[in-house]
Phi, psi and omega in degrees: 000148179268122180240134178255143179287133179255126178254148184287141178254014186300315180299317181299313185291325177293320178297317177295321176302314180291324177298316178298319179298315179297313180298320174301315178300317176300317179301325181283333183274328187301316180301330183275002179290129179269148176078007178254134185294161178296322179294321182291320175299310182300317178297317178296317180293323178294317177298319175297321178297316178298319179297316178297315179299324178293313180304314182294314183291324187281326182259307184285334175264008173059035173291339179287346178261000185269166176284164187298320185297321180291326175297321179293318180299317180294333184276344184301317180299335178296329180289329174292325176291322179294316180298315181298321181293319179296317179297319181292315176298321182292321181288333178289325185260014176293000000 
């Protein structure tokens, strides 16, 4: 039988966990910032949310171990989100 060696991902997952914890801490600090515009706060929080979603999908859902076509299929919903953002922004500034 063919057996493949399994190496532990514990260090990687702990690193991702701490990165997510730091990003969450930043998300908690941003709303309390004085002198920063609402648009800047909203943009920062949205960017942090996308970053956290990427980390979870890439590492915990094992997209980093998948073939290119499956990564592409997983990225298709992102295009719908970008389209929705463009439509919303376009309607706001009309």
